[in-house]
C-alpha positions as semicolon CSV with decimal commas, in nm:
position;residue;x (nm);y (nm);z (nm)
1;X;15,451;-7,811;10,323
2;X;15,793;-7,799;10,077
3;X;15,703;-7,567;9,778
4;X;15,659;-7,919;9,567
5;X;15,477;-8,040;9,750
6;X;15,267;-7,766;9,641
7;X;15,301;-7,793;9,250
8;X;15,227;-8,134;9,328
9;X;14,901;-8,120;9,477
10;X;14,826;-7,882;9,275
11;X;14,902;-8,047;8,933
12;X;14,732;-8,380;9,081
13;X;14,431;-8,125;9,176
14;X;14,405;-8,043;8,808
15;X;14,458;-8,382;8,662
16;X;14,207;-8,473;8,850
17;X;13,993;-8,213;8,741
18;X;14,092;-8,255;8,399
19;X;13,973;-8,679;8,431
20;X;13,660;-8,488;8,551
21;X;13,554;-8,245;8,347
22;X;13,561;-8,456;8,009
23;X;13,419;-8,767;8,130
24;X;13,120;-8,539;8,222
25;X;13,135;-8,430;7,912
26;X;13,128;-8,714;7,738
27;X;12,846;-8,838;7,939
28;X;12,649;-8,576;7,896
29;X;12,695;-8,528;7,582
30;X;12,604;-8,921;7,468
31;X;12,305;-8,945;7,724
32;X;12,170;-8,601;7,626
33;X;12,339;-8,352;7,433
34;X;12,309;-8,597;7,058
35;X;11,954;-8,513;7,159
36;X;11,943;-8,179;7,186
37;X;12,193;-8,140;6,920
38;X;11,971;-8,212;6,696
39;X;11,609;-8,107;6,857
40;X;11,534;-7,921;6,557
41;X;11,383;-7,551;6,627
42;X;11,003;-7,537;6,708
43;X;11,030;-7,811;6,879
44;X;10,990;-7,904;7,265
45;X;11,223;-8,079;7,455
46;X;11,027;-8,441;7,516
47;X;11,267;-8,624;7,714
48;X;11,268;-8,657;8,104
49;X;11,653;-8,643;8,193
50;X;11,674;-8,764;8,557
51;X;11,920;-8,553;8,713
52;X;12,001;-8,712;9,021
53;X;12,303;-8,778;9,202
54;X;12,642;-8,550;9,264
55;X;12,806;-8,564;8,888
56;X;13,082;-8,328;9,069
57;X;13,240;-8,510;9,351
58;X;13,637;-8,383;9,244
59;X;13,475;-8,043;9,223
60;X;13,233;-8,050;9,513
61;X;13,495;-8,313;9,739
62;X;13,800;-8,028;9,732
63;X;13,914;-7,684;9,900
64;X;14,173;-7,720;9,603
65;X;14,069;-7,426;9,393
66;X;14,205;-7,173;9,581
67;X;14,554;-7,282;9,588
68;X;14,538;-7,344;9,159
69;X;14,816;-7,013;9,013
70;X;14,652;-6,894;8,750
71;X;14,389;-6,697;8,771
72;X;14,246;-6,747;8,452
73;X;14,237;-7,118;8,462
74;X;14,087;-7,006;8,747
75;X;13,844;-6,864;8,619
76;X;13,731;-7,134;8,412
77;X;13,742;-7,420;8,561
78;X;13,484;-7,186;8,790
79;X;13,314;-7,111;8,503
80;X;13,281;-7,529;8,335
81;X;13,151;-7,615;8,650
82;X;12,868;-7,330;8,671
83;X;12,725;-7,405;8,391
84;X;12,717;-7,711;8,405
85;X;12,544;-7,726;8,702
86;X;12,277;-7,436;8,569
87;X;12,246;-7,681;8,280
88;X;12,173;-7,949;8,491
89;X;11,901;-7,715;8,678
90;X;11,740;-7,574;8,314
91;X;11,678;-7,979;8,266
92;X;11,527;-8,032;8,575
93;X;11,281;-7,734;8,508
94;X;11,186;-7,861;8,185
95;X;11,079;-8,260;8,354
96;X;10,907;-8,022;8,599
97;X;10,730;-7,838;8,347
98;X;10,649;-8,201;8,185
99;X;10,522;-8,303;8,457
100;X;10,273;-8,046;8,491
101;X;10,151;-8,054;8,123
102;X;10,046;-8,434;8,148
103;X;9,893;-8,341;8,456
104;X;9,699;-8,132;8,324
105;X;9,580;-8,354;7,978
106;X;9,514;-8,621;8,292
107;X;9,340;-8,379;8,411
108;X;9,104;-8,311;8,076
109;X;9,086;-8,652;8,006
110;X;8,957;-8,772;8,372
111;X;8,778;-8,424;8,378
112;X;8,618;-8,331;8,019
113;X;8,728;-7,970;8,131
114;X;8,847;-7,710;7,839
115;X;9,062;-7,591;7,995
116;X;9,266;-7,864;8,105
117;X;9,299;-7,873;7,762
118;X;9,404;-7,545;7,695
119;X;9,631;-7,561;8,036
120;X;9,798;-7,852;7,836
121;X;9,831;-7,656;7,491
122;X;9,979;-7,367;7,670
123;X;10,256;-7,571;7,871
124;X;10,323;-7,731;7,514
125;X;10,419;-7,402;7,378
126;X;10,576;-7,279;7,701
127;X;10,799;-7,571;7,680
128;X;10,844;-7,553;7,304
129;X;11,048;-7,154;7,404
130;X;11,167;-7,321;7,666
131;X;11,402;-7,631;7,402
132;X;11,578;-7,263;7,270
133;X;11,617;-7,218;7,619
134;X;11,812;-7,544;7,675
135;X;11,963;-7,543;7,334
136;X;12,173;-7,145;7,405
137;X;12,280;-7,285;7,735
138;X;12,351;-7,661;7,578
139;X;12,593;-7,498;7,330
140;X;12,718;-7,270;7,660
141;X;12,837;-7,524;7,866
142;X;12,948;-7,685;7,631
143;X;13,192;-7,435;7,501
144;X;13,269;-7,389;7,873
145;X;13,376;-7,710;7,946
146;X;13,617;-7,742;7,644
147;X;13,744;-7,409;7,719
148;X;13,890;-7,550;8,055
149;X;13,995;-7,876;7,963
150;X;14,209;-7,679;7,662
151;X;14,333;-7,438;7,978
152;X;14,379;-7,703;8,221
153;X;14,584;-7,965;7,893
154;X;14,744;-7,630;7,815
155;X;14,915;-7,564;8,218
156;X;14,943;-7,898;8,254
157;X;15,174;-8,027;7,953
158;X;15,428;-7,749;8,093
159;X;15,683;-7,885;8,281
160;X;15,837;-7,588;8,404
161;X;15,505;-7,524;8,554
162;X;15,561;-7,806;8,848
163;X;15,925;-7,768;8,936
164;X;16,084;-7,546;9,227
């Protein structure tokens, strides 16, 4: 393959990654990020954020990341996606904790056994602690995505990067 074709492919890949990361960030911030930003300290995150589907189609379906010449840019992109995937996993963990607390409450309501209420109270305390973890992951993932977007924009704007 000709050198110019390789450069064109790399540029197209970076443009696609840039679009995907920007859209995923915007969607995430609108759907759940604003809620996390406004969550008071000492409160559990009570929303059940459904984590289904593949939000990272371009990244997951491409083998082009290894062809990004700039090592820092490549690391920034991989780090951003790793952080976002980890953040989504964290929401799934929170969802599981919410479901277990709800089950504990049902067990208490139907059996009137205090152990169900104690378990639900324990889960509420765990959810409150985990909310702080979610907030930290949220900020770290957003910073990683913002950094990757900045790096991609900086690389794309320099025409010398794309000419033989």
